[in-house]
N, C-alpha and C positions, 0 to 999 in steps of 0.2 A: 927691698929683692929689687919689686917692682919700681921702686920709683929712682932708684939706682941705672935700671934700662933705659929708663924713661928719659934721664935728665942725658941720660950717655949719645941716647938718639937724639936730644935735641942739639946734644953741644955738637953733630952731626950734618949734621944739616944745615946747622948752620954756620958750614965748616964750608959745605956745600957751596952750595948759597954764595959766601965770600967768592968761592975759585971762578965759582959758573960765572957771577959781578966780576971779578977780574979779564976772568977770556971777551968782557962785550965788546963789537966797538957802542963809542961814543951816539948812532944812532941808536942799536938794542937798549941800551939803558936808557932810554929815550919813550921808546916803546914802554919801557916794564913798567916806569914813573908812571907815565899816560897810564896805565895801565890799570897799576893797584888806586892812586885819582878814582877812573872812574868807576872801580872795583868803588869807593867809595864813597861814591855819590850814590854812585847807585842802592846799594845800602841802604845810604838814608831818604833818600823816597821811598823805600824795600815801606820801607819802618812805617816809616810816617803812613804811604801808603796802607798798609797795616793796621795800625790802627786808627786811618775814615774807617775800614769798615767795619771791626768791631767793636766803635761805633756808631755808624751806622745803625748794624745785624739789633746790639741792644738795645737801642730813639723806640728799633721795630718791634723789640720784646715787651720796650717796656709799656709800648701805647697802645697795643695787641691790633696794633697793625702788621707782622709779621704767619703773610701768610701765603708757603712759595708758591701754590697753584695759580697769581695773580698776578699776570702775567707781563705786572708795571715791578709788581716787587724784586720776580725774578730775572728779569734784563735786569736788578740794574745792582745785585745783587754777587749774580753771577760776571756783570758786566765786569762790574770791579777786582771778584775770584781773578778775573780770567788776566786778566787788569795783573794785577802781581805774579800768579804766572810767570808772563812774559819780562815780564821785570827782572825776575829770579833765572831764567831761560837765560835775556845775558848779562843776569852776572857772573853764572857761572861759567857761560864763556872766553869772560875778560877772566872768570883763573884760571881756569887753563892759558891760557900768554904767561896770566907771571908766575908760575910756577914750571916754562916752558915746557910744555906740552905740546903745544901745536900752537902753529903764525897767528897771530892779529886780529884775521881775517876767515874766516871754516867756515866757505861756503852754508857746506848742510846746516852748521846750525842758522843759518840764517834764514834758508829754509822752512828752519823747521816750527823758526823767532814765528814767518811770515804767514806760515801755516796757523798756529795758534790764535795771531793777527786776526786768520776770516774766521776761524771759528769761532772768538766771539766773538764779531761781525755779525755771523747771522740767531747767536744767542742774545743779544740784543742788535737786533733786526726788526721792525718793524713790522705791526700781522699786516698794513695797507703795503709793501713796500713791492714791485710792480713789479712783474714779472721777469722781463729785461734782466731787473736791479736784481734778481735771485739768479737768471742763470751764468750774466756778469760776475755773478761770487761765485756760485757752482761751478765755475770752466775752469779756474783761475786758481781753484779751493784741485779743484784733479790736476794741472796743471802740477803746484804743483808741489801734489802726494808725486803725483811720477818721479817727479827731477831727486826729488827724499827717498823714493825707492830704487830706481837709480842708483843714486849716491851712497846705498848703505848696496847693496850690491855690491857695487867697487868695492865700499870700505870690507868689504867678505873675503872678495875674490882673492881680492888685498893679500889679510889676515891668514886668510887658507892657504896660498901662496906663497907666504913665509915658515908657516910653521912646515910647507914641507918642506920646506931648503932648508 
């Protein structure tokens, strides 16, 4: 019974996508194709980066070099992990375009990715970084955090208004 339901759901989804595709302009179709190709490319990058991360951690384990308290090891491993998170967030934003939930550019997602990239920069920052560099990064992080908060507040307010109507 569940299998029949899944097949029927899949067929309905396929019909809906075909209708949506037929109603799209040439540019919207182009945008969809680009989004799918970008999604595939990012997925390949994520898989390769994940394989390299796993290989690196296994190598550290085999050579008894894995000491998460060692500053360089921590920076390297968590820098790689955060790079993967950034790539996954990019892929997630592109998938939204493919299923037509959002437009191609999503300011909130771009700000979120920038926040993650700055957080990654703090993780991999050398201990002897200049105070001016740390202050500049902190200022950028604070500014992006405020922008993200304002965007989230705007979205929350719009959702509340929509529920009330």
